[in-house]
Phi, psi and omega in degrees: 000133176283153174226156175223154184270137173289164182298332181281350175076005183280178181270150182275148179272338182169188182299144178084002178069040181294339177246198177266153171112252188265132177240155183278144175253125182296143181287150175251147177277342184277124175257186178303134180086348181277151181096356176243149181293324183207163176301329179293320175299318178296318178298317180298318178295317179295317178298319179299315176300317181296314180299317179295320179292321177296318178298316178298318182295315179299316180298318178300312179302315179298318179300314178296319178299316179296318180298314179299317179296319177299318181295315179298316180299317179297314180297320176297318179299317178299317179296315180294321177300320179291337180280337186300320176298328178295315177298319178303315181293325172297320178298319179298317180296316178297320181295322180296317179291317182295323183271354179057024178276342181254144176280163189298321182299316181289326176294316178300316177297320178297319178292319175300315178296323178293319174299314178301317179299317179295318178294327176294319178297314180299318180297321179295341179262004178096009179263125179227149178290154178268130176297134183226044174237145181104231185265150176292135177228113185298343179287336184235347184231155168235136179274128179248346178197154173243152182236122177287124184206113183281354181264359181235163178272157176300136178091354174291136179281124182274311178200164181257127178274317181214129181292154176249162183222151175239151175232112182050052178067020175237134182290118174281310183212126180287156177287131176272123185225161170255138184238155178282146170232111183273097179248011178075003181257195177289163178288136176203151179253132174246112182278120184278343181273347182284000000 
């Protein structure tokens, strides 16, 4: 006779679970293959179960794919919605220049504020600028030119040609920089892209 342990883990007093712990499981007369008219019938029933399980699994996979796509679509929509005020501000700046109603200083200030707004939107999505001051780091920077400078150490970043950005600790685009090359001579620029 099979036995099973009760949830409280105590010992059984006898058959039928009269005490705590282990209770008896009544024996069944049906063994493997019994309950079916023939082995072929059992095989057909097993195959039917397998086909149903495969169909259930495929439906589950399709449902999960749709859910992931819906999440991605919603995130893209949120980002695009956050970008619309930036576009509106560019429109205002262009309109101000085209109608000549705004002076250059106010247009310039508007463009600066719009850039800040765009960077804030990108930052809210996990995009941050790469620091490009100090030493050259090939993981975050790409050298586009070297500058001979006896007052700096080799590999010091002289200036940034194009800023770089990271997204969730992954480099989206490295910062393009000019770096110093201390050769003890006069200052000169060597363009590596030429």
